[in-house]
C-alpha positions as a printed NumPy array, in Angstrom:
array([[ 91.207,  85.701, 108.538],
       [ 89.675,  88.835, 106.456],
       [ 86.587,  89.343, 104.221],
       [ 87.037,  88.95 , 100.527],
       [ 89.158,  92.016,  99.383],
       [ 88.2  ,  92.254,  95.744],
       [ 84.276,  92.936,  96.32 ],
       [ 82.918,  95.759,  94.255],
       [ 81.969,  98.585,  96.155],
       [ 78.382,  99.975,  96.338],
       [ 77.597, 102.574,  93.786],
       [ 77.586, 106.084,  95.156],
       [ 73.852, 106.191,  94.399],
       [ 73.186, 103.18 ,  96.398],
       [ 75.162, 104.802,  99.468],
       [ 73.266, 107.974,  99.243],
       [ 70.134, 106.109,  98.946],
       [ 70.903, 103.898, 102.059],
       [ 72.077, 106.901, 104.28 ],
       [ 69.076, 109.089, 103.167],
       [ 66.993, 106.08 , 104.58 ],
       [ 68.271, 107.226, 108.129],
       [ 69.55 , 103.559, 108.831],
       [ 70.608, 102.55 , 112.309],
       [ 74.173, 103.396, 112.992],
       [ 76.437, 102.768, 115.805],
       [ 79.226, 104.982, 114.897],
       [ 79.527, 108.173, 112.519],
       [ 83.101, 108.947, 111.347],
       [ 83.767, 112.568, 110.262],
       [ 86.845, 112.685, 108.05 ],
       [ 88.276, 110.444, 105.62 ],
       [ 92.015, 110.623, 106.2  ],
       [ 94.132, 108.176, 107.761],
       [ 92.872, 108.181, 111.235],
       [ 89.341, 108.408, 110.188],
       [ 89.574, 105.6  , 107.723],
       [ 91.463, 103.283, 110.248],
       [ 88.679, 103.995, 112.825],
       [ 85.842, 103.101, 110.12 ],
       [ 87.661,  99.903, 109.259],
       [ 88.202,  98.815, 112.773],
       [ 84.691,  99.471, 113.723],
       [ 83.342,  97.556, 110.809],
       [ 85.709,  94.747, 111.527],
       [ 84.199,  94.685, 114.995],
       [ 80.675,  94.249, 113.594],
       [ 79.513,  97.788, 114.213],
       [ 77.229,  99.582, 112.042],
       [ 79.63 , 102.318, 110.617],
       [ 79.247, 105.386, 108.331],
       [ 82.106, 107.559, 107.316],
       [ 81.687, 111.033, 105.514],
       [ 84.484, 112.876, 104.073],
       [ 83.914, 116.566, 102.903],
       [ 86.253, 116.398,  99.973],
       [ 87.938, 113.035,  98.753],
       [ 89.609, 110.419, 100.842],
       [ 93.121, 111.694, 101.826],
       [ 92.608, 115.036, 100.201],
       [ 94.505, 116.752, 103.095],
       [ 97.486, 115.77 , 105.046],
       [ 96.848, 112.04 , 104.373],
       [ 97.945, 112.385, 100.601],
       [100.903, 114.699, 101.282],
       [103.178, 112.787, 103.676],
       [106.958, 112.231, 102.855],
       [105.87 , 108.721, 101.927],
       [107.705, 107.197, 104.867],
       [106.565, 104.505, 106.945],
       [109.028, 104.777, 109.849],
       [109.631, 104.264, 113.684],
       [110.965, 107.956, 113.92 ],
       [114.753, 107.996, 114.03 ],
       [114.246, 111.803, 115.106],
       [111.735, 110.855, 117.846],
       [114.201, 108.445, 119.416],
       [116.789, 111.386, 119.497],
       [114.196, 113.323, 121.21 ],
       [113.61 , 110.777, 123.964],
       [110.234, 109.513, 122.688],
       [110.862, 105.807, 123.339],
       [107.277, 104.631, 123.56 ],
       [106.402, 106.358, 120.442],
       [109.234, 104.711, 118.519],
       [108.415, 101.453, 119.878],
       [104.808, 101.453, 118.81 ],
       [105.772, 102.92 , 115.347],
       [107.998, 100.085, 114.726],
       [105.456,  97.492, 115.696],
       [102.913,  99.239, 113.443],
       [105.567,  99.66 , 110.734],
       [105.741,  95.789, 110.417],
       [101.793,  95.439, 110.499],
       [101.354,  97.942, 107.79 ],
       [104.217,  95.971, 105.447],
       [102.125,  92.818, 106.137],
       [ 98.721,  94.08 , 105.558],
       [ 99.544,  96.292, 102.443],
       [102.593,  94.779, 100.673],
       [101.448,  96.286,  97.178],
       [101.505,  99.681,  98.768],
       [104.31 ,  99.554, 101.245],
       [107.777,  98.237, 100.935],
       [111.098,  98.415, 102.93 ],
       [113.518, 101.009, 101.946],
       [117.233, 101.453, 102.712],
       [118.315, 104.863, 104.   ],
       [122.028, 106.314, 104.138],
       [123.139, 109.125, 105.972],
       [126.444, 110.687, 104.387],
       [128.854, 111.724, 106.779],
       [131.081, 114.776, 106.301],
       [132.897, 114.745, 109.632],
       [134.918, 111.984, 111.314],
       [132.528, 111.648, 114.217],
       [129.243, 111.363, 112.352],
       [129.525, 107.973, 111.246],
       [130.094, 106.408, 114.848],
       [127.706, 108.974, 116.407],
       [124.744, 108.168, 114.307],
       [125.678, 104.667, 113.557],
       [125.183, 103.956, 117.505],
       [121.984, 105.481, 117.491],
       [120.816, 103.737, 114.508],
       [121.974, 100.391, 115.757],
       [119.665, 100.939, 118.844],
       [117.007, 101.963, 116.521],
       [117.321,  98.573, 114.851],
       [117.578,  96.676, 118.159],
       [114.199,  98.252, 119.277],
       [112.484,  96.699, 116.006],
       [113.616,  93.152, 117.303],
       [112.122,  90.452, 115.121],
       [110.461,  93.354, 112.946],
       [113.764,  94.712, 111.96 ],
       [113.978,  95.166, 108.099],
       [117.777,  94.941, 107.749],
       [121.072,  95.54 , 109.522],
       [122.507,  98.885, 110.324],
       [125.894,  99.423, 108.847],
       [128.819, 101.575, 108.94 ],
       [130.023, 102.799, 105.409],
       [133.289, 103.886, 104.088],
       [133.38 , 106.566, 101.702],
       [133.443, 104.566,  98.421],
       [130.48 , 102.358,  99.642],
       [128.513, 105.336, 100.539],
       [129.055, 106.77 ,  96.803],
       [128.143, 103.474,  95.498],
       [124.837, 103.4  ,  97.42 ],
       [124.138, 107.238,  96.742],
       [125.373, 108.108,  93.366],
       [124.671, 111.792,  92.897],
       [125.692, 112.414,  96.469],
       [128.105, 115.382,  96.991],
       [131.737, 113.786,  97.219],
       [133.445, 117.021,  98.359],
       [134.382, 116.207, 101.997],
       [132.694, 112.974, 102.253],
       [134.046, 110.45 , 104.753],
       [131.56 , 107.682, 104.832],
       [128.007, 107.124, 106.023],
       [125.596, 104.838, 107.891],
       [122.893, 102.645, 106.21 ],
       [119.643, 101.623, 107.913],
       [116.211, 100.404, 107.166],
       [112.896, 101.814, 107.19 ],
       [109.836, 101.61 , 104.784],
       [108.102, 103.903, 102.217],
       [104.367, 103.669, 100.827],
       [101.832, 105.295,  98.659],
       [ 99.808, 107.401, 101.262],
       [ 96.777, 108.17 ,  98.994],
       [ 96.323, 104.747,  97.913],
       [ 96.741, 103.299, 101.23 ],
       [ 93.882, 105.652, 102.289],
       [ 91.957, 104.42 ,  99.203],
       [ 92.628, 100.824, 100.196],
       [ 91.369, 101.326, 103.773],
       [ 88.012, 103.165, 102.618],
       [ 87.572, 100.153, 100.175],
       [ 88.366,  97.457, 103.032],
       [ 85.936,  99.298, 105.395],
       [ 83.356,  99.005, 102.783],
       [ 83.986,  95.471, 102.22 ],
       [ 83.678,  94.944, 105.984],
       [ 80.255,  96.51 , 105.966],
       [ 80.648, 100.084, 106.513],
       [ 79.152, 102.86 , 104.361],
       [ 81.887, 105.312, 103.193],
       [ 81.099, 108.664, 101.175],
       [ 83.391, 111.08 ,  99.777],
       [ 82.408, 114.628,  98.52 ],
       [ 79.719, 114.81 , 101.487],
       [ 80.439, 117.481, 104.166],
       [ 79.24 , 117.288, 107.676],
       [ 77.723, 120.615, 108.412],
       [ 76.69 , 120.229, 111.964],
       [ 75.8  , 117.962, 114.907],
       [ 72.584, 116.636, 116.136],
       [ 71.745, 116.39 , 119.737],
       [ 69.382, 114.585, 122.09 ],
       [ 69.103, 115.834, 125.508],
       [ 72.39 , 117.713, 125.26 ],
       [ 74.257, 114.686, 123.893],
       [ 75.662, 114.332, 120.567],
       [ 73.326, 111.911, 118.577],
       [ 74.32 , 112.26 , 114.836],
       [ 75.315, 114.513, 112.283],
       [ 73.891, 116.689, 109.437],
       [ 75.629, 116.605, 106.026],
       [ 75.328, 117.849, 102.563],
       [ 76.138, 115.771,  99.465],
       [ 78.448, 118.075,  97.105],
       [ 77.4  , 116.226,  93.947],
       [ 73.504, 115.987,  94.386],
       [ 72.78 , 118.819,  96.89 ],
       [ 71.028, 116.057,  99.11 ],
       [ 70.994, 116.796, 102.738],
       [ 71.461, 113.654, 105.022],
       [ 70.32 , 113.457, 108.793],
       [ 72.052, 110.568, 110.401],
       [ 71.806, 109.254, 113.901],
       [ 74.367, 107.381, 116.141],
       [ 75.238, 107.258, 119.617],
       [ 78.853, 107.653, 118.656],
       [ 80.499, 110.633, 116.406],
       [ 84.092, 110.792, 116.149],
       [ 85.749, 113.787, 114.89 ],
       [ 88.853, 112.759, 112.853],
       [ 89.088, 115.956, 110.54 ],
       [ 92.68 , 116.456, 110.947],
       [ 93.718, 119.967, 111.068],
       [ 90.145, 121.196, 111.071],
       [ 89.106, 119.217, 114.237],
       [ 88.727, 122.238, 116.271],
       [ 85.857, 123.43 , 113.78 ],
       [ 83.614, 120.576, 114.582],
       [ 84.594, 120.815, 118.365],
       [ 83.241, 124.209, 118.163],
       [ 79.97 , 123.103, 117.174],
       [ 79.115, 120.442, 119.706],
       [ 76.542, 122.774, 121.488],
       [ 78.095, 123.148, 125.071],
       [ 77.372, 126.434, 126.881],
       [ 80.202, 128.517, 127.792],
       [ 83.265, 129.602, 125.906],
       [ 84.682, 127.914, 122.835],
       [ 86.936, 124.942, 123.901],
       [ 90.82 , 125.52 , 123.959],
       [ 92.075, 124.435, 120.662],
       [ 93.361, 120.75 , 120.408],
       [ 95.624, 121.26 , 117.327],
       [ 98.607, 123.249, 116.345],
       [ 99.274, 123.195, 112.693],
       [102.606, 123.17 , 110.723],
       [103.221, 122.681, 107.1  ],
       [105.708, 120.54 , 105.318],
       [106.826, 121.496, 101.803],
       [107.927, 118.782,  99.318],
       [109.739, 119.239,  96.114],
       [109.704, 116.427,  93.355],
       [112.667, 116.247,  90.851],
       [113.988, 113.805,  88.256],
       [115.569, 110.735,  89.645],
       [118.782, 111.84 ,  87.872],
       [119.5  , 114.157,  90.874],
       [119.8  , 110.989,  93.109],
       [119.883, 107.785,  90.826],
       [119.829, 105.712,  93.809],
       [117.531, 102.897,  95.381],
       [118.337, 104.344,  98.78 ],
       [116.922, 107.285, 100.438],
       [119.403, 110.278, 101.694],
       [118.907, 111.513, 105.351],
       [120.524, 114.365, 106.775],
       [119.479, 114.32 , 110.395],
       [120.626, 117.774, 111.035],
       [121.35 , 120.68 , 108.598],
       [123.189, 123.684, 109.23 ],
       [120.233, 125.465, 110.748],
       [119.202, 122.15 , 112.69 ],
       [116.37 , 120.853, 110.464],
       [116.129, 117.512, 108.707],
       [116.52 , 116.872, 104.965],
       [115.256, 113.841, 103.1  ],
       [115.892, 112.851,  99.266],
       [113.542, 109.996,  98.733],
       [113.213, 107.845,  95.515],
       [109.633, 107.59 ,  94.816],
       [107.643, 106.222,  91.743],
       [110.641, 106.92 ,  89.377],
       [111.262, 110.403,  90.817],
       [113.052, 112.056,  93.975],
       [111.073, 113.783,  96.688],
       [113.165, 116.67 ,  98.489],
       [111.871, 117.814, 101.744],
       [110.626, 118.685, 104.22 ],
       [110.079, 121.838, 106.418],
       [108.056, 122.398, 109.533],
       [106.69 , 125.848, 109.567],
       [103.624, 127.082, 111.693],
       [100.504, 127.544, 109.685],
       [ 97.781, 128.68 , 111.824],
       [ 95.419, 129.641, 108.857],
       [ 95.017, 126.019, 107.916],
       [ 94.059, 126.527, 104.247],
       [ 92.77 , 123.491, 102.258],
       [ 95.424, 124.119,  99.637],
       [ 98.26 , 125.417, 101.393],
       [101.317, 126.94 ,  99.412],
       [104.964, 127.113, 100.047],
       [106.661, 130.175, 101.645],
       [109.677, 131.309,  99.581],
       [111.921, 130.782, 102.579],
       [110.999, 127.05 , 102.577],
       [111.826, 126.674,  99.016],
       [115.086, 128.413,  99.372],
       [115.86 , 126.136, 102.43 ],
       [114.975, 122.883, 100.517],
       [116.809, 123.74 ,  97.273],
       [119.783, 125.17 ,  99.163],
       [120.427, 122.288, 101.441],
       [119.837, 119.869,  98.448],
       [122.346, 121.687,  96.741],
       [124.742, 121.192,  99.527],
       [124.233, 117.308,  99.714],
       [123.753, 116.562,  96.087],
       [126.446, 116.815,  93.334],
       [124.234, 118.51 ,  91.115],
       [122.27 , 121.304,  92.718],
       [118.68 , 121.273,  91.738],
       [117.068, 124.623,  90.839],
       [113.332, 125.91 ,  90.72 ],
       [113.217, 125.109,  87.031],
       [114.207, 121.488,  87.853],
       [110.988, 121.035,  90.186],
       [108.338, 118.902,  88.731],
       [105.91 , 119.323,  91.297],
       [105.61 , 121.078,  94.58 ],
       [103.106, 120.181,  97.306],
       [102.377, 121.135, 100.68 ],
       [101.047, 118.965, 103.647],
       [ 99.637, 120.212, 106.905],
       [100.268, 118.475, 110.13 ],
       [ 97.785, 118.311, 112.939],
       [ 99.959, 118.427, 115.949],
       [ 98.432, 117.693, 119.26 ],
       [ 98.815, 121.172, 120.84 ],
       [100.945, 120.997, 124.059],
       [ 99.703, 122.852, 127.04 ],
       [100.832, 126.173, 127.521],
       [102.032, 126.376, 124.009],
       [103.533, 129.836, 122.919],
       [104.36 , 131.218, 119.715],
       [107.47 , 129.159, 118.997],
       [108.187, 126.582, 116.447],
       [106.484, 123.555, 115.779],
       [109.653, 121.227, 115.199],
       [109.935, 119.932, 118.861],
       [106.096, 119.215, 119.281],
       [105.563, 115.536, 119.806],
       [104.125, 113.535, 117.046],
       [101.921, 111.489, 119.579],
       [ 98.052, 111.553, 119.176],
       [ 95.51 , 112.861, 121.577],
       [ 91.755, 111.706, 122.188],
       [ 89.395, 113.666, 123.854],
       [ 85.618, 112.944, 124.834],
       [ 83.689, 115.792, 125.694],
       [ 80.751, 115.968, 128.11 ],
       [ 78.408, 116.09 , 125.   ],
       [ 79.959, 112.764, 123.821],
       [ 81.834, 113.972, 120.697],
       [ 85.094, 112.033, 120.541],
       [ 87.918, 114.04 , 118.808],
       [ 91.348, 112.605, 117.727],
       [ 94.445, 114.463, 116.615],
       [ 98.277, 114.32 , 116.1  ],
       [ 99.862, 110.963, 115.48 ],
       [101.339, 110.011, 112.022],
       [100.343, 107.495, 109.11 ],
       [102.637, 104.803, 110.564],
       [100.581, 104.488, 113.803],
       [ 97.119, 105.022, 112.341],
       [ 95.86 , 101.292, 113.036],
       [ 96.958, 101.568, 116.641],
       [ 95.34 , 105.171, 116.815],
       [ 92.081, 103.815, 115.396],
       [ 92.096, 101.009, 117.951],
       [ 92.559, 103.288, 120.839],
       [ 89.676, 105.511, 119.73 ],
       [ 87.212, 102.737, 119.602],
       [ 88.39 , 101.431, 122.872],
       [ 87.641, 105.118, 124.56 ],
       [ 84.266, 104.821, 122.867],
       [ 83.506, 101.703, 124.276],
       [ 84.807, 102.394, 127.747],
       [ 82.651, 105.571, 127.776],
       [ 79.663, 103.713, 127.007],
       [ 79.237, 105.293, 123.626],
       [ 79.64 , 101.978, 121.712],
       [ 78.942,  98.31 , 122.659],
       [ 81.977,  96.465, 123.913],
       [ 83.358,  94.391, 121.051],
       [ 86.822,  92.653, 121.178],
       [ 89.708,  94.436, 119.253],
       [ 93.057,  93.531, 117.646],
       [ 91.803,  92.096, 114.436],
       [ 93.211,  94.693, 112.199],
       [ 96.587,  93.726, 113.117],
       [ 96.142,  90.733, 110.548],
       [ 93.717,  92.053, 108.091],
       [ 95.085,  92.379, 104.588],
       [ 93.684,  95.296, 102.729],
       [ 92.13 ,  95.376,  99.109],
       [ 94.628,  94.332,  96.703],
       [ 96.874,  92.261,  99.259],
       [ 95.747,  88.779,  98.459],
       [ 98.219,  86.356,  98.494],
       [100.128,  85.652,  95.213],
       [ 99.776,  89.333,  94.166],
       [102.7  ,  90.328,  91.868],
       [104.529,  93.292,  93.128],
       [106.628,  93.549,  89.603],
       [103.722,  94.499,  87.262],
       [104.728,  96.737,  84.359],
       [103.571, 100.317,  83.865],
       [102.024, 101.327,  87.223],
       [100.016,  98.18 ,  87.705],
       [102.032,  96.994,  90.821],
       [ 99.686,  99.683,  92.753],
       [ 96.908,  97.366,  92.176],
       [ 98.286,  94.379,  93.633],
       [ 95.975,  91.466,  93.16 ],
       [ 93.485,  93.591,  91.236],
       [ 96.002,  94.294,  88.502],
       [ 94.327,  91.6  ,  86.193],
       [ 90.874,  93.516,  86.957],
       [ 92.147,  96.517,  85.451],
       [ 93.641,  95.071,  82.532],
       [ 90.397,  93.449,  81.659],
       [ 88.833,  96.927,  81.244],
       [ 88.486,  98.791,  77.931],
       [ 91.595, 100.961,  77.103],
       [ 94.196,  98.625,  78.811],
       [ 96.3  ,  99.261,  75.982],
       [ 95.757, 102.946,  75.535],
       [ 98.24 , 104.943,  77.369],
       [ 97.356, 108.475,  78.392],
       [100.769, 109.149,  80.008],
       [103.449, 106.834,  81.453],
       [101.737, 104.658,  84.377],
       [ 98.149, 105.841,  83.252],
       [ 96.252, 104.005,  80.967],
       [ 92.567, 104.524,  80.103],
       [ 91.673, 101.266,  81.821],
       [ 92.978, 102.792,  84.916],
       [ 90.793, 105.813,  84.748],
       [ 87.829, 103.426,  84.357],
       [ 88.83 , 101.382,  87.164],
       [ 89.065, 104.41 ,  89.499],
       [ 85.516, 105.546,  88.391],
       [ 83.984, 102.094,  89.015],
       [ 85.676, 100.714,  91.912],
       [ 87.803, 103.53 ,  93.711],
       [ 85.287, 106.351,  94.252],
       [ 86.852, 108.765,  91.921],
       [ 84.477, 111.549,  90.844],
       [ 86.74 , 114.63 ,  89.617],
       [ 89.967, 115.017,  87.47 ],
       [ 91.864, 115.811,  90.751],
       [ 90.489, 112.652,  92.761],
       [ 91.91 , 110.605,  89.806],
       [ 95.296, 112.607,  88.977],
       [ 96.017, 113.428,  92.476],
       [ 95.152, 110.432,  94.409],
       [ 94.252, 107.344,  92.211],
       [ 97.28 , 107.765,  90.303],
       [ 99.891, 110.165,  91.642],
       [100.624, 112.141,  88.479],
       [ 99.891, 115.638,  89.933],
       [102.46 , 114.969,  92.894],
       [105.089, 113.696,  90.392],
       [104.656, 116.094,  87.347],
       [102.186, 118.595,  87.65 ],
       [102.715, 120.005,  83.945],
       [102.392, 116.377,  82.836],
       [ 99.005, 116.053,  84.747],
       [ 97.796, 119.202,  83.238],
       [ 98.456, 117.93 ,  79.687],
       [ 96.254, 114.691,  80.32 ],
       [ 93.537, 116.516,  82.213],
       [ 91.139, 116.713,  79.216],
       [ 91.427, 113.207,  78.326],
       [ 90.934, 112.025,  81.896],
       [ 87.952, 114.334,  82.181],
       [ 86.177, 112.838,  79.113],
       [ 86.714, 109.283,  80.366],
       [ 85.34 , 110.185,  83.899],
       [ 82.301, 112.089,  82.335],
       [ 81.628, 108.992,  80.353],
       [ 81.75 , 106.6  ,  83.309],
       [ 80.065, 108.647,  86.023],
       [ 77.711, 111.021,  84.014],
       [ 78.681, 113.976,  86.32 ],
       [ 81.015, 117.059,  85.925],
       [ 84.553, 115.924,  86.421],
       [ 85.623, 119.66 ,  87.397],
       [ 88.387, 120.01 ,  84.597],
       [ 88.725, 123.66 ,  85.057],
       [ 88.96 , 123.464,  88.944],
       [ 91.762, 120.92 ,  88.344],
       [ 93.517, 123.217,  86.02 ],
       [ 93.614, 126.078,  88.539],
       [ 94.68 , 123.517,  91.199],
       [ 97.418, 122.117,  89.35 ],
       [ 98.972, 125.543,  88.348],
       [ 99.732, 125.732,  92.055],
       [101.838, 122.659,  92.224],
       [104.029, 124.183,  89.403],
       [106.935, 126.522,  90.369],
       [107.644, 129.51 ,  88.345],
       [111.322, 129.457,  87.295]])
């Protein structure tokens, strides 16, 4: 049983005013990505007094730049991480249940180009399905050549011998993060984007709160809470370095790699199945995933120790993705065919004794640290297991005496905003992303004025009023996904979006900053 999931959020001014009054809090979460939002929701559901602060926008970093897959991890099974796979398969089922408007089952096909590949991969994928048990999404099937081509029109037929079909799921990562933020607020948490934590507060050498600066108003906040959770992703070590302990800086918790994704038109793979090559010529993995009318090609796993906020691809990564896609697709994509290029940084839990090798073999398991100061930091993991990670973080905090003991497990059956029973998932023109709130969107001014395919004036107004959107980037990157689907189309509509946002919010929507940002998502021919 959950709280009403269509309640209007507090206004930004109201949230700021409440936080400026230094309210009594149990828990402050720093970071508004998948992990931090999961912690905030779980804490609020348990009845804790929670505040979450995000320096940029919710899911600005890693959490909006995934390959859009909710998966148990076929590759992790091959690496022997059985426990990680079991947990992820359980959490995959939970996510599909709690957010059916944002996550759906997706069939995958592994094409075979050697006689042994179908039985070899088929047996491994049958085990993968078996591990899912009653949470299985569909049967694993060995395919002949003709059936493989029927499921993957656009696959390279030269040398094709057959394939294997199995099931996982896909989702809209940024909108799931948004649903978590809104659900946490509906459960009682205070959530605020564009508000950066600049430092920690201490009492007797123990972390006792944070100092933050609101980017929009310049207002400084000094918040108190006995428990502070550092969920800042690839920047987790920055906050750890400020925890006030004497002595040398702490050893890093995180190793960072980047994954590049290229988006091309659906015509390159006009299929409802994803294509997966588990081992390319140089041992990497290649995906071609249908998503929101386009096809995502990726990804890479390249060390990126500098951790930029807006990472750019290396030429070698572009060459790899385009080159390998050209081997497995009948029509080879070129740079000029790329509609958008985006890069996500992965916060990998740093293995002990790590050298300067690659990051592909580093486990995707998460790590939770509680320092003597009381600061709790979490890193690693992946989107699929965000809920279980959040639950474990809170258990660590409670076991350490930082939070009062409260029973957990309620978020296993906690439908998120938009997931109310009866929501239609077959809405026209991009309305499916709103689930049970689609009618609210259509009731706003501008519902019939389309700025771009899948983007109406009403959607912009809804994002400003209900979804915390403050800037053109917030809207075009993460409320609707146009920047990630077609960067040039996003640039064309940006001025119209800015005008509506300015009317709704009364603040600068940062149009020029968006134009500069979006240019980086466009590849030069």
